[in-house]
N, C-alpha and C positions, 0 to 999 in steps of 0.2 A: 487112171483111165485112159484108154487107148480112143483118138478121136482121130475123124478124117483131117487130111490137110486141109480142106475148106474151113473146120471148125478152129483150126491151130489159129486162125487168122483172128480170132476173138482176143485171142492172149497176148499179141504183141502188134495188132493194127496201128497203134499210136504212133510206133518208130516211124511209120511210112510220112506222119505228119512233121517229125523232126525233120526227116532229110529236106522233105520239100519246103519248111519254111524260110520266108526269105531272109532272112538271117533270125434134278432129281426129284423126283415128281410122284404124284400117284399115278400109277399105270391106267390108260384109258380102259375101262371095260373091267376095272376089278372090284367093281360093287361099291366101292368107297367113294363117296362124296371128296370133289376137291374142296381142301381150305379155300376160305376168301381171302384174296389179296387185300390187305388196307391201303386205301387210298387217303391220307390225312395227310395235313400239313406238317413240315419237318420246320427245323431250323432254318434262319434265313441264311443264304449262301450266296456269295458274289457272284453276279452273274457270268457267264463263261463267255469267251470270245467265240465266235462263230467258225467252227470249222471247216463249216459245209465249202467246197470249190467246183469249179468246172472247169474241164478242158476246152481252152478256145483256142482257134488256129489263127494267128495273128499274120497281117491284118485282114485275112479273110472274112472272120468272126467278129471284124471291127461293129458291122450295124446289127447283129445279137448279144453283143456284149452288156448294152443298157438293161436289155430285155432280161437277161440272166443277173443281172446285179439286183434289179429290183425285185425278182424272184426269191433273192437270197443268198446266192452263190458270194462268198465272200474271198474265196482264194482262185485263182488262175495258175497255169505254168507256163514259161515261155522258155523257149530253146536260145540259148545262147551257142551261134556255131564258132567253134574253135577256128575250122579251115578257113573260114570268110573272112574272122576279125585278125586273125593273124596269118595272112597268106604267105608274107615274108618273113623269116626269123625276125623277132624284135621290133618289127613294126605294125603298130595296133590301130586297126580300124573301126572305131566303136559306132558310127552314124547308124547301121542298121538296127543293134541290138538297142542303141539311145532310144530310135524311135518308136520301136515295137513298147520298150517298156516306159517311156512317157504316156503312149496312150492308153495302157494297162492301170498305172496309177492313177491318171484323171478321171478313169470310172470307178474308182476307189478300191480297186483291188489289190489284195496282197498277194505276193508273187512266190513261186518255187521257181527259181531260175535254174535250167537244166543246163549244163554244159555239154555240148557233145561233137562231133566229127571232126576228126585229126586232120591237120593240113598234109600234103603227100610230102613233104620236106623232113614231117616227124614220124612217119607211119606209114607200113606197105600197103596196109588197109585203112580205108575211111572211119571204121567201126571198133579195131583192134587196138592188139598190143604194139606200143612206140618203139623206134629203136631206141636201144638202153643211153645212147649220147643224149637224147632229147627228152628223157623224163624230168632233169632239172628245166627245160624250157618249159614243160608243160606246168611245174610248181611254180614258176616266175608268172605264168599268165594266168594262173589261178589266184595269185595273189594280187595282182592288178586289177582282175573281176572282182574280188572280194572288195579290193578298196575303193573303187569306182561305185559299183552296184549296193554297197551296205550302207553307204554314205546318202546325204538329200540330194536329189527329190527322191530317190528311189527307196531306201531304206528296208533292201531285202534281207533275210534272216536264213532262208533256207536254199541251199545249193545243193544239187544233185548233179554227178559226175556221170555223164552216160545215161544208157537207158537199156533195162534188161541185160546188162554185161553178162549173164550167163547163157545165153545164146549160143551157140556153138557152129552154126553154119555160116561162114561167111561168105560164102559163094552164093547162095538162093537168099539170103535174110539178112543182108549186111544192113539194109535200109531201116532196120529196126532202134539201131543207134548203139548197139554194142555188140561185140563177138570176141569175148575174151574165153570164152568158154572150149571144152575139149569135146573134139568129135570128130567124124570121117570126114567133115568140110571145114575144119577150123583153121583160123587164121593162125600164120606163122607165130611163133611165140606166144600161143593162146595157154591160157590157165588161171585159176582162182590166184594161186600165188603170185602171177605177175601183176594181176589187177591189184592184189593187196601191196606191191612195193610202191605201185603208182599213188594209191592214196597215202601212202606213208610219207610219201615224198610232198604230194600235195598238201596234206594237213597243217602240218607246220606253218607253211607258208602262208596257208588262209588265216590261220590262227593268229598270226602275226599281222596281218593286215585288219583284223578284227576279232577278239577273242570270244564274241558273242553270238556268232553267228552258228547255224546247223549243218553240218556238213553229212551227207548222205551218199550211199551208192546209187548210182541209177536205179529204177525200181527193179526189183529181182521180178522175173517170173515165177520162178521156182514150181514149175509146173509141166507138164505135157513133154517129161524128158525124152533123152535118145534111146531109152531101151522100152519106149511106148511109142515110137515112130515119131516123138515130136524134134524139136530145133536145140532143145536147154539141157544143160549139162547136169546131171545129178550131182556130180561132187563137186560143184564149182564152189558153192559155199562153204563147206567144210574145207578145202583147199585154200580159200581165202582166211578163214577163220584161224588155220591150222599156221599160216604165215604171218598172223598177226594184223591182219585186216580190221579187224574188230575194234581195235585202238586207233583205230583212225576214223571213225566215223561217232556221230552223236545220235544218230538216230536210226532206226531201221525201216528202208524204204522198199516196198514191193506192191505188187499189183494183185487185184482178185475181180475174177471174172465168173459170171454165175454158172455158165457151163462147166466149169471144175469146182463149184460149190459141193459136190456131194463126196468129193474126197475129203473135204475137210471139215465138212458140218456147216461151220460158219465161218465168218471175217476172224472170229477170235480164234477158232480152231488153229489156221494158217498162222495168224500173229504170235501165238502161244507156243508154236514149234519154232518160228522163226528166232524168237526171243530165248527161247531155253537153249537153244544152239550157241547163242550170241553170249548168254550169261555163263556158259560152261569154257567158251574160250577167254571172256574178259573179266568174267566175275560181279558183272555188271548188267541191272535190268535195262535195257536202252527202249526209249519211248518208240511208238510205231507211226509211220506215217504211210499214206496211199496216193501215189499219184496218177493210178488208174485203176477205176471200179466201172463195171456196166454190165450192161445185157443188152443185146438189139433187138426191135422191135419185128424186124425181119431178116432173112439170110437172101441171098440171089438165087436167082431162078437155076433150077437144075442141080443145085446143091448138094454133094454126098452127105452135108451135115445133119445127123441124124436127130438132132436135138428141136425140140418146137421152139418157137419164138412167136408172140405178138405184141400188139403196144399194150396191152392189159397187162401180161406178163413183164413187160419192162417196167409200166409204172409201178406195180407190187416190187420190184425188186429195186427201184429206187430207193424207195422206204424200206425196205427188210434189209438191202443190202448198206445202207448210210446208217440206219438205226445201230445195226450191230457193229460197224464200225465206230460210232460213239461209244457204245457200251463197252468194246473192246479198247476204249482210250486213245484211238486212233485220231490224230490231229496235224495237219489237215488231212483232209481225204477228199480227191477230186473225180467227181462222177467224168468217165470217160462216153460222150462227148456232148457239145451243145447243140451243133447241127449236124444231120446227115449228110454226111459226103460219099457214097456208095462207089464212086470211083477212086476214092484215096482209102475205101478199107474194104477193097475185095468184094464189094456188094454186100456189105452189112449197111443195116441202119442203125446206127447206136446213137443218133442223135436224140435230144428230149424236142429239138424243132426239126420240123420238115425242113426240105432245102430253100422253100419260100417264107421261111420263119413263122409259119404258123405253128402254135403250140401241138405237140403230141397230148396223150394223157400222163406220159412221164413227166412232162414240163409242169403239169398243174400238180402231180403228185410230189414233184420236188419242191414248187411254192407253198405247198401245204406243210411239208416236212420242216421248210425254214420256219414258218409262220410259227407252228407248235414249238419247235425244239431249237432254233436259232440260238438262243442265250439259255439254254435249259443245262444243267448238270447232272451226269449220269451219277444214280444211286445205288441198284440193286437191279440182278436179274432174278425175276421171281419164277420158282418152280412149282409152285402149290397150285397149279391149274390144268395138270396133266401133262404127260411127258410127248405129246403132240402138241403143243401150246407155248410157242414161244413170249415173253411178259417181260419189258424192260422198264424200271421207273426211272423216271426223271423228275428234275425239280426245278421250279423257274419262279422268283418272287416269293417263296413261300406255297406257291401252289405243285400238288403231285399232278403229273400225268403218267398214265403207262400205255405203251405201245405194245401193242397185244395182235397176234395174228394164230392160225391155227395152219400146222404142217398137213393138212387134209384137203380135199375138194369140198368136202361138205361144211357145215357150221355146227356147232353144238352149244349149249348153254355155257355161260361162265358168269360166276357171280364177283360182284365187285362192291364193297362197304362202302355208305356215304355216311357215316359216322354217326347217324342220327334217322331213327326212325320217320319217315317222310321225308329226307334229303333227295337232293338232285343229282343225277349224275349227267355229264356233259360227255357228249363223245364227237370226234371229226373224224368223218372219213378221209379217202386219199382225193376225194374230188373238193375238199375245204368244205363241205357243208356241215354243219355243228349240228345238235341236236341236245334237247335236255330233257332226262328221263326220270320221273318222278320214281321213288320209292314205293312199290304197289298200283302204280298208276299204268297207262297205256304206254306198251313198250317195254315193261318190265317183265320178263318170261316167266317169274316166278310168282307172279300176282299176289305177293304177301307185302306187307307194310311191315318189314323187320330189318330196317337200316342197310340193305343189302340191295341192290339192282342188278337182276339178272341179262346178260345181253348175250346176242348170238355171235359167236366168234368164229370166224371161218377164214380162207385164204385170205382176204381183203383185211389189209391192215386197219388199226382202229386207234385212234389217241383218245386215250379214257382219262377224263379229271372230273372234279367235284365243284359242281356249283353253288351258289346259296341256296339253303333252306327255303322251298315256297310254301305258302298256305296250304293247309291241306285239300287235297283234291285237285292241286294244279295238274292240267294234262301234260302229256310229251308236246314239247313245242320246238319246231325247227328254229335255230339261231343263224343269224348269217354269218358267214364265212369271216374270218377276220382281215383279208385283203381281198381285193379285186383283182383279177388278172390284169395283167400289164398288158396294153395292146401291141403285140407284135409290127414288127413293120412288114407292110403289106408289098407284095408283087404282082406281076400280072401271071403269074405262074400258079396253074390249079393246083389245089390241097390234093396231094397223092393219097390215092388208098388203094 
């Protein structure tokens, strides 16, 4: 997909924060009724760790960190700037990174530590290839990073080497955090093979410090390539893997933005392509991590970006994108970002909170998702509700929950089994409002007492599950949301609209 320069900011705006951090189915219309997905209890499964995370800018987002943590964000990402930490060869100043990490850990977050920014003595460009004689210096530094931050009190397990290393524009886009890609404005010595050599040197040094950590590339953009007018190197990943880089990572780290979703169909589409490439090179299927996923609620005034954005669209994608990620086995997955910072993101409003920390609809959607699926285990993707419907089945404490929506502007009926005639279906919308619909009662669109409740499924995601069987004739009754919204920090700034 060819996009405008403005739209390209969606793909790599997070790098700016790094620089500024202080340290198969029946076809619709076929005439055949879709089969009814069964929502019944399954054998007990141990609760999953909450994989949901939030991109917080430290220390600026300190006031919002508790709000996002209470909303269900369990992970965040912190930048460790090499240039600042080792400004002189062999002399380490950990104070800035220590301070940020203590603040994050004290909030209860698990951390992805992103190391980026080369000191001037080690590289010609802040974001790109090192002088060959300083590859060993980097490996020594990374060993020291792991030794310090995988231990108490930090206990960090995930380490990300750079950000969007497939960026090929070292002139205009060095701020993304990586510029190892090849292109018209490439850094000296760029190439996926050079990045592979760096990781092959760093990987054994990091593992020597702690063999249990997870080493990852910087999040790959793997989109908006140079031949489409973008800054990213289409051949970067292939060059990296051909040079043996796949054996120097434990997980595949990438980025996913809604504006580019049509290319992939879903998070799984992009993740599967990346996994297949890595497997072909290494013989192994490696797990997926997403350190940036997002969609803005608005774009800058006068933008040439033709993509539509709105608060409701962002809120829907909070659920859709994160559910697709969980279903694809991505863990952790970090939403970009917590708070709108348009001056630092090309004018785009990516946050789930306004700058005055008042919640957007996307915040409410995130909280609802965490309430409903924070400890759930993915079971299956359902393909029996029609080709235009996405439905994902999860289990939590023996309860089945199906997250469902229709990829169309209008809703249509979809049936869900309730186990027995007169059973009750519980569903929750993105606002966290729960309803109970009795089989054959008010709200059951098929109107029959037939062990199935038919709901209107449209573009708004629903969390559907089974409630207890009530006495005959029980009407549909709203059920209070699982938790109340946390109270965001107040400021005198008016809520923007």
